C-alpha positions in Angstrom: -54.1 105.8 12.8 -52.5 109.1 13.7 -51.5 109.8 10.1 -55.1 109.2 9.0 -56.4 111.7 11.6 -54.0 114.3 10.3 -55.0 113.7 6.7 -58.7 113.9 7.6 -58.1 117.2 9.4 -56.3 118.6 6.4 -59.0 117.4 4.0 -61.9 118.7 6.1 -62.2 122.2 4.6 -61.7 120.9 1.0 -64.5 118.4 1.5 -66.8 121.2 2.9 -66.4 123.4 -0.1 -69.0 121.8 -2.4 -70.5 124.2 -4.9 -74.2 124.7 -4.7 -76.6 123.3 -7.3 -79.1 125.6 -8.9 -81.9 124.2 -6.7 -79.9 124.7 -3.5 -78.9 128.3 -4.6 -82.5 129.1 -5.4 -83.7 127.9 -2.0 -81.2 130.2 -0.3 -81.7 133.4 -2.3 -85.2 133.6 -3.9 -87.1 136.6 -2.7 -84.0 138.1 -1.0 -81.9 141.1 -1.7 -78.2 140.4 -0.8 -75.2 142.7 -0.8 -71.8 141.5 -1.7 -68.2 142.7 -1.1 -64.7 141.9 -2.3 -62.9 141.5 1.0 -64.1 144.5 3.0 -64.9 146.6 -0.1 -68.6 146.8 -1.1 -69.2 145.5 -4.6 -72.9 145.5 -5.3 -76.4 144.3 -4.4 -78.7 141.8 -6.1 -82.4 141.0 -5.8 -83.3 137.4 -6.6 -86.9 137.3 -8.0 -89.0 134.2 -8.5 -88.4 132.4 -11.8 -84.6 132.8 -11.6 -84.8 136.5 -12.5 -82.4 139.0 -10.9 -81.8 142.7 -10.6 -78.1 143.7 -10.0 -77.1 147.1 -8.6 -73.6 148.4 -8.6 -72.5 150.6 -5.7 -73.3 153.7 -7.8 -77.0 152.6 -7.9 -77.0 151.6 -11.6 -79.3 148.6 -12.0 -79.6 145.9 -14.7 -82.1 143.1 -15.0 -81.1 139.6 -15.9 -81.6 135.9 -15.2 -79.5 133.0 -13.8 -79.2 129.3 -14.6 -77.2 126.4 -13.6 -74.6 124.8 -15.8 -72.0 122.0 -15.4 -68.4 123.1 -14.9 -65.3 121.1 -14.8 -65.1 121.4 -11.0 -68.9 121.2 -10.3 -72.1 123.1 -10.8 -71.9 126.8 -11.7 -74.4 129.5 -11.4 -74.4 131.7 -14.6 -75.9 135.2 -14.9 -76.8 137.0 -18.1 -77.9 140.7 -18.0 -79.7 143.0 -20.3 -76.4 144.9 -20.9 -74.5 141.8 -22.1 -75.4 138.4 -23.5 -72.1 137.0 -22.3 -72.8 134.8 -19.2 -70.9 135.5 -15.9 -70.4 132.2 -14.2 -69.7 131.6 -10.5 -69.2 128.6 -8.3 -71.3 129.5 -5.2 -70.6 128.0 -1.7 -72.4 128.3 1.6 -69.8 129.1 4.2 -70.7 129.9 7.8 -74.3 130.7 6.8 -73.3 133.2 4.1 -72.5 132.9 0.4 -69.1 132.9 -1.3 -69.0 133.2 -5.1 -65.8 132.4 -7.1 -65.8 133.9 -10.6 -65.3 131.0 -13.0 -64.8 133.1 -16.2 -61.4 134.0 -14.9 -60.7 131.7 -12.0 -58.7 133.2 -9.1 -59.5 136.8 -10.0 -62.7 137.6 -8.1 -64.2 136.2 -5.0 -67.4 137.8 -3.7 -68.7 137.4 -0.2 -72.2 137.9 1.0 -72.0 140.9 3.3 -75.7 141.2 4.5 -79.3 140.7 3.6 -80.0 144.2 2.2 -82.9 146.6 2.0 -84.9 146.5 -1.3 -83.1 148.0 -4.3 -84.0 151.4 -5.6 -83.4 151.6 -9.3 -84.2 154.8 -11.1 -86.4 155.8 -8.2 -88.4 152.6 -8.3 -88.1 150.2 -5.4 -87.6 146.5 -6.0 
């Protein structure tokens, strides 16, 4: 019995890390503007519009429009983004951890993990608020 309890304690975090489906992701982000960081370093901010449309802003304020969709990955659902500047999708596995999002870059696993830092103010792109 004791071995079982130890195994369950070790398995707990792995079982909790279930990637979000597109519908679950949409329910959490639609209509919001969220900022992301890599560790403690700000990375960028994204506005999630209805219809699975997005506007991404890098730290320098450069914005690009795009869209997102769900696709099936080997290790579960992925959320993929395409932007006006590149047709190549950027795919992430997104998790809800402690009430915030964590996104693991699946195009090159193990290279980039983004963490939701805060719900941000509306974006300002080229002087126009979003």
